[in-house]
BADREN-10422 format. One record per residue (C-alpha): z, y, x; residue number from 1; residue in one letter. Coordinates in steps of 0.25 Angstrom, whole numbers. Example, Ala and Ser with C-alpha at 12.3 -4.5 7.8 and 13.67 -1.06 7.14 Angstrom:
REM BADREN-10422
[[31; -18; 49]; 1; a];
[[29; -4; 55]; 2; s];
END
This chain:
REM BADREN-10422
[[903; 1037; 651]; 1; m];
[[908; 1046; 639]; 2; k];
[[912; 1039; 626]; 3; r];
[[907; 1043; 613]; 4; p];
[[917; 1051; 605]; 5; v];
[[919; 1041; 594]; 6; y];
[[924; 1031; 605]; 7; q];
[[934; 1042; 611]; 8; r];
[[939; 1045; 597]; 9; v];
[[940; 1031; 595]; 10; a];
[[947; 1028; 608]; 11; s];
[[957; 1040; 605]; 12; a];
[[960; 1035; 592]; 13; m];
[[963; 1021; 597]; 14; e];
[[952; 1015; 588]; 15; i];
[[947; 1002; 592]; 16; p];
[[933; 1001; 598]; 17; a];
[[929; 992; 588]; 18; d];
[[931; 1001; 576]; 19; l];
[[927; 1014; 583]; 20; s];
[[913; 1007; 587]; 21; e];
[[911; 999; 574]; 22; r];
[[910; 987; 581]; 23; a];
[[907; 973; 575]; 24; a];
[[920; 966; 573]; 25; l];
[[919; 952; 571]; 26; v];
[[930; 943; 566]; 27; e];
[[930; 928; 567]; 28; l];
[[939; 918; 560]; 29; t];
[[937; 905; 565]; 30; g];
[[922; 900; 563]; 31; q];
[[921; 903; 549]; 32; s];
[[924; 917; 546]; 33; a];
[[919; 930; 552]; 34; l];
[[921; 945; 548]; 35; r];
[[912; 956; 554]; 36; v];
[[917; 970; 553]; 37; e];
[[907; 983; 557]; 38; n];
[[894; 976; 555]; 39; y];
[[882; 985; 550]; 40; l];
[[874; 974; 542]; 41; g];
[[869; 960; 540]; 42; i];
[[856; 958; 547]; 43; l];
[[854; 943; 543]; 44; a];
[[863; 933; 536]; 45; y];
[[861; 917; 534]; 46; t];
[[870; 907; 532]; 47; s];
[[870; 904; 547]; 48; d];
[[868; 919; 553]; 49; r];
[[874; 932; 550]; 50; l];
[[868; 945; 557]; 51; l];
[[876; 958; 557]; 52; l];
[[871; 970; 563]; 53; q];
[[883; 978; 569]; 54; c];
[[884; 991; 576]; 55; k];
[[881; 987; 589]; 56; n];
[[876; 974; 588]; 57; c];
[[871; 961; 579]; 58; r];
[[882; 951; 575]; 59; l];
[[876; 937; 573]; 60; e];
[[885; 926; 566]; 61; i];
[[880; 912; 565]; 62; t];
[[885; 900; 559]; 63; g];
[[885; 891; 547]; 64; q];
[[886; 894; 532]; 65; h];
[[890; 909; 535]; 66; l];
[[893; 916; 522]; 67; v];
[[896; 931; 521]; 68; i];
[[909; 932; 514]; 69; d];
[[909; 947; 513]; 70; s];
[[903; 959; 519]; 71; y];
[[906; 974; 517]; 72; a];
[[900; 986; 524]; 73; r];
[[907; 983; 537]; 74; e];
[[913; 969; 536]; 75; e];
[[907; 955; 534]; 76; l];
[[914; 942; 533]; 77; k];
[[907; 929; 535]; 78; l];
[[911; 915; 534]; 79; r];
[[904; 902; 538]; 80; g];
[[904; 893; 551]; 81; r];
[[902; 904; 561]; 82; i];
[[895; 900; 574]; 83; e];
[[891; 911; 582]; 84; h];
[[893; 925; 583]; 85; i];
[[884; 934; 591]; 86; h];
[[882; 949; 594]; 87; y];
[[869; 954; 599]; 88; f];
END
């Protein structure tokens, strides 16, 4: 099957797939801090649940005492007791 042009160009330029396809990048530090890159928007937010829309999926983070430390157009930082991360 023939790959789309952007994938062939990214491959030729040795650009990682996560960057070229705008995949959600999740960085977890212990059980208390999380950083998400390349999300599109916040769909729901409470102190025990955060639901994010990403390009190819939704990302749900559940836990206790969740607080959004900061968020920008493409990066969000969350702290609290993170218990589950679910992609769907």
